[in-house]
C-alpha positions, 0 to 999 in steps of 0.5 A, a space after each residue: 494505465 493513465 491515471 492522475 489519482 493519487 498514491 502515497 508511498 512509504 518505507 523504513 530505511 530497509 525498503 528505500 531502495 524498493 520504494 524508489 523502484 516502486 516510485 518510478 514504476 508507478 510515476 510513469 504509469 501516471 499516477 502522481 507519488 506522493 512519496 513521504 520518505 524517509 531518503 535517509 539510510 538511517 534506522 528509523 521506526 516503520 510505524 510512524 511511516 506506515 501511519 503517515 501514509 495512512 493518514 494521507 489515504 484515510 483523509 482522501 488526500 491520497 487515493 492509494 497507499 504503498 507501504 514497505 518495510 523488511 516484512 511488510 508486516 509491522 509497517 501494515 499493522 501500523 497503517 492498519 491502526 489508522 481509521 478507514 484503512 484496509 491494508 494487505 501484506 502481498 508476496 504474490 500478484 493473486 493476492 493484490 488482486 483479491 485484497 482489491 477485488 473482494 477486500 477493497 483494500 486501499 494499501 498495499 504492503 510489500 516486503 523489501 527482505 522477502 520479495 524481489 524488485 521484479 515480484 515487487 512490480 508484478 504485484 504493485 500493477 496487481 493491486 493498482 490494475 485490480 477493482 473492487 466487485 462489490 456485491 456480497 464483497 460490499 456487505 464483508 467490507 462494512 462488517 469489516 469497518 463496523 468494528 472500528 466503531 
């Protein structure tokens, strides 16, 4: 896949190594990676990292985002608080494809303590290679967006 699209990438301290592997992987596919860290293994707070990546996506500065923490759950919850973000935690490739195809997800969350590197990269590929199907799913995405007010 060759693209000029930008992707926001962030994690907490628990997922630095996996985030770097993801960055290398998607960079090799032609994505422009906006890696906003952290770089230090010192304990940090996942909500600020999820929010920062989500704001890059919501503003349009980045087309998509991938965020990581120990389970992927906490950082996903923070990202989803930003208006316009639809982020899902995925531990399998089917779900990663479906959140793009049916939910028009613009962010993916991964748990570094849940999935290994090989599976994580397969999940990333499934997410990035899927396209929103629209149709009846567009109505449902509009319904989700309306909840934000």
